[in-house]
N, C-alpha and C positions, 0 to 999 in steps of 0.2 A: 479230585483236583490236587490233593497233597501228593498222591502217587506220581502224577505227571511232573510236578515241580521237583520232587525227589529224583526222578529219573533224569530230568534235564540237568540238575546239579551234578548227579553222578556221572553223566556223560561228559560234562565240561571238565570235571576233575580228572577223569580218565584220559581225556584228550591232552590235558596239561601234563600229566605224568609221563605219557608216552610220546610226547611231541619231540621232534628233532630240531626244535627252535627255542631260543630263549631271548626275550626282549628284542625280537626281530632279527637276530643273527642266526644263520643257518649252521647248525651243529651236526649235520648228518655225516661229516667226514672228519670227525675229531678222533684223536688217539686216546683221549681221556674220557671215561664214562660221563655221560651228561649229568647224572645225579651227583657227581663229585665237583662239578663246576659251580662255584659260589657266585651269588649276585654281588656285583661290586660297583655299581654306578648307573648312569642313565642308560635308557634304551637306545637302540640304533636311531640315529638322526635326531636325538633330543638336544644335542649341543648346537646352539645357533652358530651360524657362520659369522666371521668378522668381515662385514661388507665395506667398511670405511675405516681401515686402521690408521692410527695416528702414530707417526714416527718422531722420535727425538734423537738428537745428537748424543753420542756417548757422554760428552761433557755435561749434558743437561740432566742426566739421570743420577739417582742415588742408589747405589748398590750396597746393601747391608750384608 
């Protein structure tokens, strides 16, 4: 049983290492090696849309 779990973990790690995808983005056509691309934020489609934006007049805002 331990051997099976080990092999499954090993296969998962190998797939992650050689994958042409990071966080849902296709990286198969990049000019930068995938191992040099650093993680820098949310995965693809993790930022929610603004469905009901609220607009203000410029005179009503505070810009610092």
